[in-house]
N, C-alpha and C positions, 0 to 999 in steps of 0.2 A: 486526425490521423486515427489508426486503429488502435482498439484493446488489446495490443499485444498479449501474449500471454506471460506469466510473469517467470525473467528470467534472471540469473545468480547474481547480479550484479545493479549497482543505478547509477547513472552519470548527475551529476550536479549541475542546476543552472545554469550555466555561461552567458553570456554573451557572444553570437555567432564574430568568428572574425577568418584572415583571409585563410586558405590554402597556401600553401607553399608548391610549388611545382607541382601541379596537379595534368593527369595524360589522362584522357578520356579515349576509349579504346569500343567502337563498337557499341557505339549508346548515342539516343539521340541526343540525350541532355549536352553532348561534346559541342552540340552547336551549329553541326555539318552533317550537310544530306546522310542519309544512312538505311544500309536495306531495313524494309521491317522485321524481319527476320533477327535481326540481332540482335545480343546481348549487349546488356551493360559492364562494362568493367571502366572502373576509376581508381588511379595509381597516387600517389601523394609520397614527396619525399622531402625534408627538413631538417635542420640538426633537432629537431626537438623532437619528430615524430615519424612516422611512415606509417603509411593508409593503404590498404588493397579494399574496396570493395566492388562487389558482381553478381549481378541480378540474372537469371533464366534469359533466353531472349521470348519463353511465354509470359515469365510473369513482366519483362517491359512492355508488351501487348496488350494485356491486358485489360480493358477499358476500367476505368475507378480503384483500378488495384495498384497496377506499374509503376504511374508516376507517384503515388504515395510512398511505394517502400524506394524510392528511388532516390524521394527526395528525402526522408527519414534517414538512411542511411547514409546519406551525404550532409546532410543535417548532424548527427551524431559525430563523422568522422570530424565535421567543422568544431563542435562546442569541443571535442579532444584537441585537436589540435591549440586552438585557446587554452586549456587548460595546462598543456604538456609546456607550450610557451609561457605562462606564468608559476609554473614551479620552478623551471631550468632558470628564472632569473629569482625566485626568492628561498630556492634552498640549493642554488647549484654543485655545491659538494657533492650530497646526496642523490640527482638527480641524473636518475638514467632516461636515453630516451625513448619514450611512449610507443607500443606495436598495435593495430587494428587489423584482423584480417573478420571481413563481412559477408557472408554469402547468401545466399536466395537459390532454393533450387522446388520444382515441383515435385510434389511424390506422388502425383494423384488427378490425372485430368480425363473428364467426360467431358460431352454438350453440357450437363448443365455445373459439375462440381469442376472450381480448379482449389487443390490443398499443397501452400505455400511451404517452406520450412525455414526458417534462417537459424545462421547457427556464428555466432561473435564470437571472436580469439582476443582480447583486449588484455595488453600488457601496460601496466601502468606506476610501471615503478615499485613494486612489491617484489615477495619475494618467489612471487613465479607469475606467469598471465592464467584465465582463468577463460572458463567458454560456455558460455549464455546462450538457448535457444528462445524463439521468435515463430509464431507460429499461425497461421491466418485458412480459414476454411472458407470459400471464396464461391458463392454462389451467383452462377451467369448469367446474366436478365438483359439479351440485348448491348444497348452501348453503354450499359453501364452494371449493376451487382451489387452483393453486400453481405457483409461477411457473417454467418452464419455461424453462431458462439456453441460450443459442444456441446452444452447443458439444454440447448433447445434440442437435441434432436433426441432427448428423451423426456416421457412423463415424469410433468413435475422434477423435470430437471436443476432449476433454479434450486432448490428445496437442498438444504443437506440432509432431510430428512428422505428423498428421492429415493426406494428400495434398489432402483442401477446403483446406487453409490458402494453399498456393500460388496455387493457381488462385483463391480471392478476394482475393489481393493480385495478381495483376495487372490482373484488371479492373478492381480498385479505381482503382490508381494508372493507368491509362488514362487512366479517367474523371478523376481529379485533373490530369494534365497536359494536359487537354486544357479541365479549367476557370478551368487557370493561365493560360492562352495568351490561350482568351476574354477575361479577369477584364484583366490585364496588354495586351493590345490588341498583342502581338510575342511571334515563338516563342521556347522557351527557350535560353538562352546558354551558354558557360562560364561564367561567372562562380554561374551558379545551380545549378550540380552540385550546390554545399552542402546546399542546398533538396532537390532531386531525392534523397537519397542521405536526407532524415531523414525525407522522404517515405515511403519504403522501408521504411523502422526503424518510423512507426507505423502500417502498413497492415501488416503483418507479425503475425499475433497472437503473442499471449504472454499469458500469466495477470497481469498486470500491467500490461497495456494498455490502450491505447481502441480498446471492445467495445461500442459504446452502437448497438446496434440496434431495431430496427421491425418488423412483417410488413407487408406493404405488399397493399394492395386488387384486387383481380382482376373482371375481366368474365367469373368463373364465380362463382355464388352460391355462399357457403361455403367457399372458398378463399381463401386469399393466393398473389398471384402473385409474390412474393420477399421480398427484404429490400431494407431503408435503412439505411446505415452513416450513424453521423451523426456531427462533429467541433467540437469549440470551434477558439475564434478560437487561434491560437499550435501548435497541433498541426500545419496541414499549411502555415502558411504566417506571412508576421508579423502581426501583429494587423491591421492595414490588408486584410489579405485576410478578414479577418471568418470564418465559419462555413464549412462543409461539411458537405455530406449526397448521400450517389451512391445511385441507386436501379440494385440488382441484382436482372435475372430473371430465375427460379427455374432455368431452362435451363442456368442458368452453373452450380449445382451439384448440378444434380439428380439423376447419378451417384455426387453420395456422401452422401444423404440415408438417414437407419434407414428401416428399412419402416416404423416408427409415423410417423416425420417425411414419408415420400412421401404421405400422404396427404390432407398441409395444405395441399399444391401443384399448384396446373393453375392454366390462362390464364396469359391478357397484363394489363396494366400499366393502366390504364383513362389514356388520355389526359387531361392538367392541363386544366380548364374554364376556359372565354376570359375574360378580365376586360375590362372596358365600355373601352375609348377613353378 
């Protein structure tokens, strides 16, 4: 399985158990013949858990990637179902049914690369559910392909001392502070210094830190306009703040790209589609 970027939760290793009331729709894993353009959707219902998994059609069809994502997502649901069944028996007086909603979407697609983002919302009986992110940048290569670590796009990117990381941290921090002020409705004060310090720490590259990154679409065909960084609740503020996603144009980090990666980026980020009132 791929080395998915860090998420906001961890699942224990349970013995896989059967799912109850499984319904497959629009996916080859259903055991029925489906058009190759179908997405994968699986829903399950039991007294202990409800789950829903959705994987976009382009991901399902991608050789070497689609089957891994589908099997990984189904495996997560199976393990969580086993955990829910065990918890309902061990602490029935406190048990509340588990919930899982996982979606995989395409953020960027070209002949050379496919960038995908997984969003997993999970409730396991606590005060509230939580959201986690997973991301893969996939290099297409005929009948197969390979995952492209974000670090490999930059000169010396594997090193915490690589010059690109402070540049990215400063850019991300500025976006975070502006977003914080917008959400709260007032400037940050002295009482918010701890949040500032924590944000800088979170946004500073570490091998074991948050680095959930996707490619952005561009106004130039077959090119990416930059990178998007995704953070779950608690990573950059209290739970009530929710999730954060920041877009970084390629011009910010262009000077630090490897020669191969320079050919990936061009153009600008397209404007967000207008929504109807």
